[in-house]
DRENDO-1510 file (C-alpha; in Angstrom, 1 decimal, always signed):
<recs>
REC; n; res; u; v; w
REC; 1; MET; -44.3; -41.9; -1.5 .
REC; 2; LYS; -46.1; -40.4; -4.5 .
REC; 3; ASN; -46.9; -42.7; -7.4 .
REC; 4; GLN; -45.0; -41.0; -10.2 .
REC; 5; SER; -44.6; -42.2; -13.7 .
REC; 6; SER; -42.3; -41.2; -16.5 .
REC; 7; ALA; -43.0; -41.1; -20.2 .
REC; 8; LEU; -39.8; -43.2; -20.5 .
REC; 9; ASP; -41.2; -46.1; -18.4 .
REC; 10; ASP; -42.3; -49.0; -20.5 .
REC; 11; TYR; -43.9; -50.8; -17.6 .
REC; 12; PRO; -45.6; -49.7; -14.3 .
REC; 13; PRO; -43.8; -50.1; -11.0 .
REC; 14; ASP; -43.9; -53.6; -9.6 .
REC; 15; ALA; -43.6; -55.0; -6.1 .
REC; 16; GLU; -39.8; -54.6; -6.2 .
REC; 17; THR; -39.7; -51.0; -7.3 .
REC; 18; VAL; -42.7; -49.6; -5.3 .
REC; 19; ASP; -40.7; -49.1; -2.1 .
REC; 20; MET; -37.5; -47.8; -3.8 .
REC; 21; SER; -36.4; -44.3; -2.6 .
REC; 22; SER; -36.1; -43.3; -6.3 .
REC; 23; PRO; -39.3; -42.1; -8.0 .
REC; 24; TYR; -38.4; -44.0; -11.1 .
REC; 25; ALA; -39.5; -47.6; -11.8 .
REC; 26; GLN; -36.5; -48.4; -14.0 .
REC; 27; LYS; -32.9; -48.6; -12.9 .
REC; 28; ILE; -30.5; -46.2; -14.5 .
REC; 29; LEU; -28.2; -48.3; -16.7 .
REC; 30; PHE; -26.1; -45.6; -18.3 .
REC; 31; PHE; -23.8; -42.9; -17.0 .
REC; 32; TYR; -21.9; -40.0; -18.6 .
REC; 33; CYS; -18.2; -41.0; -19.0 .
REC; 34; HIS; -16.0; -38.0; -18.6 .
REC; 35; GLN; -13.1; -39.9; -20.2 .
REC; 36; CYS; -14.9; -40.8; -23.4 .
REC; 37; LYS; -17.2; -37.7; -23.4 .
REC; 38; GLN; -20.3; -39.9; -24.1 .
REC; 39; TYR; -22.9; -42.0; -22.4 .
REC; 40; GLU; -21.9; -45.6; -21.6 .
REC; 41; GLU; -23.4; -48.5; -19.8 .
REC; 42; LYS; -22.6; -49.0; -16.1 .
REC; 43; THR; -21.0; -52.3; -17.0 .
REC; 44; SER; -18.1; -50.3; -18.6 .
REC; 45; PRO; -14.8; -50.4; -16.8 .
REC; 46; HIS; -14.8; -46.6; -16.9 .
REC; 47; TYR; -17.8; -46.5; -14.5 .
REC; 48; ARG; -15.9; -48.1; -11.6 .
REC; 49; ASN; -12.8; -46.0; -12.3 .
REC; 50; GLN; -14.8; -42.8; -12.5 .
REC; 51; LYS; -16.6; -43.6; -9.2 .
REC; 52; GLN; -13.2; -44.3; -7.5 .
REC; 53; ARG; -11.8; -41.0; -8.8 .
REC; 54; PHE; -14.8; -39.0; -7.6 .
REC; 55; SER; -14.7; -40.7; -4.2 .
REC; 56; ARG; -11.0; -40.0; -3.7 .
REC; 57; ARG; -11.6; -36.4; -4.6 .
REC; 58; ARG; -14.5; -36.0; -2.2 .
REC; 59; LYS; -12.5; -37.7; +0.6 .
REC; 60; LYS; -9.5; -35.4; -0.1 .
REC; 61; GLU; -11.8; -32.3; +0.0 .
REC; 62; LYS; -13.5; -33.4; +3.2 .
REC; 63; LEU; -10.1; -34.1; +4.9 .
REC; 64; LYS; -8.8; -30.7; +3.7 .
REC; 65; SER; -11.9; -28.8; +5.1 .
REC; 66; SER; -11.7; -30.7; +8.4 .
REC; 67; GLN; -8.0; -29.7; +8.8 .
REC; 68; ALA; -8.9; -26.1; +8.0 .
REC; 69; GLU; -11.6; -26.1; +10.7 .
REC; 70; GLN; -9.2; -27.5; +13.3 .
REC; 71; SER; -6.5; -25.0; +12.5 .
REC; 72; ALA; -8.9; -22.1; +12.7 .
</recs>
């Protein structure tokens, strides 16, 4: 893995973050909430709800595409 640094990093990668699959040393703590139309912390209850909505939608699309392949 390449040793990448970001201008946003306040500290260099440590032993815990060196082997992470992400090139960033810091964890992403915020997400864009589509309900509020702004960035919020991942501790917000909207984060879990949004993940569940997106997961249900992806599952539904996958099921629909597999049924279309079987009928074709």
